[in-house]
N, C-alpha and C positions, 0 to 999 in steps of 0.2 A: 614573608610576603603572603597576603591572603590569596586563596586559590583562584578567585575570579580575576584578580589583578595579574596573577601569573599567566592565566589563560589569555587575557587581553594582550599582555606583553609578548607572549608566544606568537599570537596571530599577527601582531604588528610587524614581526620580524619576517613574515612570509611575503617576500616581494612578488611572488608569482600570483598571489591571490587578487583578483579584481575587486574593486571597492564594493560593488554591489554584493558580491559573494561574502565579503568580509562583514558587511553590515547585517546580512541575513544570518550569518553564523553567530554573531554577537546576540542577535534577537533570539535565536534558537537556544544558545547556551544559557542566557539569563532567564529565559522562559522555563527551561528545564530545571535550573537552580531554584527558581521561585516556587515551582511545584513541589520541590523536595524540602525546602527550608522549614516549612511548618512541622515537618516530621523529624526535624533535627538530624537529617542525614548529612554527614560530612562530605563536602565536595571531593575529598580524596577517594571516596567510595566509587565515584564514576569518572575520575580524571583519566583513567586508563582508556575508557571507551571514547572519550573525546580526543585522546592522543591518536587512537586508531582512526577515528572519524576524520581528523585533520589529514592524516596520511592518505586516506581513501579519496577525500575531496581533491587533494593535490593531484592524485593519479587521474581523476576525472577532468580537471582543468587542463592539465598538461597533455594528456593522451586520452581523450574522451572515449568512453566505452559506447559502442554502437549497438543498440538493441535491434534484434531481428523481429519480424512480426509476431513470431512465437519465441519467447525467451525461456530457456530452462535455467533454473536457479544455479548459481555458481557456488560451489563448495570447496573448490581447490584451485590454486594454492591458498586462497583465502576463503574461509567459510563465512560467506556473507549472510547466510540464513541464521547461523548461530550469533553472529555479530549483531544483527538487528534485534533478535530476541533479548540478548544480554543488555543491549543498549537501553531498551525500554522496560526491562524487568523491574527496575526500582520504582517506576511510575504506576505499577499495578499493585494495588493492595489486595492480595489474593484472599485475605481473611474476610473481607467484606464484599468482594466481587462474586457475582453469581452467574451461573449458566442455566438457562431455562430451555425447555424443549428436549430433554434427554431422550424421550421416546422417539422423537423425530430424528435425533442424531443417530440412534441405533438403526432406524429405518434407512438413513442415508448410507451408513456403513454396509448394511445388507445389500442395498442396490449396487454399490460399488463392487462388492464381493461377487455378485452375479454378472459383472461385466456391464451393468447398466450405468447410465449417467445421471448426474444431479446438477441442476443449475439453481444457484441461490440468488434470488432477487432481493437485494439488500439495500439498506440505506448506507450512507458513508459520512462519517463525522470527522475523523482526523486522518492525516496521512499515514499514521502508524496503525491503522485498523488491521492490516494483515498480521503485524506483530502482536497486537492485542488478542487476536483470534488464536494465534499459536500459544501465547502465554496462558490462555484459559483452557485450551483443549489438549495440548500436547501430552500432559501427564496422564489423563484418563483415556484419551482417544488418540494414541500415537499414530502419526502418519497422516491423519485427516487434513490438518491445516498445512502440514509440511508439503504435501502433494497437491494441495488446492491450486487451481489456476485462477489468477486474478485478471480481470479485464482492466487494462491500464491506459490512462490518457497521456497526452504529450508531456505534461509537466513533470511527472514522476520518472520519465526516462531521459529528460534533458537537464533538469535542475541539478547542479553539482552536489547540493545537499541531500537531494532525494535519491540520487542514483545508487549510492552504496547500499541503501535499504532495498531498493527495487531489484538490484542484482541478485539478492538472496531469495527471490520469489519466482515462481513460474508465472509468466505474464503473456497475455494476448494483448499486444500493443495496438490500440485502435484510436485514431484521431476522431474526436467527437465532432458532431456537425456544427457545434458552436465555434470551433476554431479551424475547421478545414479550409476556410477561405482566407486565412491569415497566415503568412502574407499571400496575396493573390497568385504570385508566380510559383508558389509551392503547391497550389491546389491539385493539379494533375498528379504530381508525385505522391501526395497524401492519399488521393483517391486510389491510386495503384497499390499503395501500401495497404490500405484498408481492404481492398479486394483480395489481396494475398492473405491477409489475416483471417478473413472470413472463410477462405478456402481451407486454411490450416485448421480453423476451428471445426469445420465440417469433418475433416479427416480425424481429428482428435475424438470427436463425438462418435464417429463411425467405429473407431477402435474400441470405445467403451471403457467403463470403469473410471470416468473422469468426474471431478467435482469442480464446477466453475462458479466463481463469485463475480457478480456484476451489479453495479449500482445504476439502475435505469434512470435515475434522476440526472446523471451526467455531472454531478457536483456534490458538494458537501452540505450537510445540514447547518443552519445558522440560527442564532438567537433572533427572536422578533423584537418589536418595540417594547414589549413587556418583559424582555429578558428570558423568555422561554425558548428552549431549543426546539425548533420545528423541523419535522422530517420533510425534506425536499420532495416535491411531487415527482412521481415516476413519469417517464415519457412513454406513452402507450406504443409509439413506433419502435422504441428500443425493445420493449417486451415482445412485440410481434416479430421483430427480426430474429431474436433468439428462439422463439417458437418455430419459425420457419426453418432455421438452421437445424434444429433438433429433428424436424420432420424429414429433412433431406438426408440426414445421417442414417435414418432407418434403424437406429439402435434405441431401445427403450430409454426414455429420458424423463426424469421427474423434476418438477419445479417446486421449490420450497421458498416461502418468504423467510427473510432473516432480519432481525432487528438488533442494531448495535447501539449501546448507550456508553460511548467512549469519550464524549465531548470534554468532560472535565479532566480526563487523563492528560490531554495536551491540546487546549483550545486553539482552533485555527485563527488566523488574523481576521478581524471583523470585516474588512472591506474587499476581500478577494472573492471572486466568483467561483473558484474551483480549488 
């Protein structure tokens, strides 16, 4: 039986899986397969990762993992950091992929070694951006991406398909202003959560030696009518907030722009806003 048929049959046997999760998983699997088929990569090369993925999704659906305002990556008893990198490794063509700004990377490492902080003001193209960063930086700059703290929105800490990858990352979990009013009865709870996350970020910056990635646009880049991927506009208020938090911490903090061109690695759905 063909691998994709086996996968569909396996998923259909999982009575615990909600229909929406099932359809999203099919879309994810066949999108992954479509990206690799032109390179003649046999599905057996990644079937193991999807077996593990299915197990992690079941854990999230049946016993949801609750993220704290500051989440530290989980590496035991399951190494979610390694799982995420292994899962997306086949999608990165390291022979043709490039890393620019090596002088700036060395500066960032120097700042961290001195106990200073770095905040990366970045664009955001795919949900696997953290894994893409690791896959391109881990070999030459070990520890930089692994210890990086990512500012995360609600979707990546609640979607059963996203959670296994999010668990392997250091996250500051902040509800964006776009969604803080939805649903209305959760607004006060979300505001309290954000206040706690901001306080924890101040403490982390005060400790020093931190590198924080944030996408000030609050969402992902999309293709325009001409089919060109446009970088989403940064929200000035978001940048100002991080600047003020850095001032409050009273630890030297440096801001660097960061540009990602990961869109073709795993294009996001065209109609989603985040």
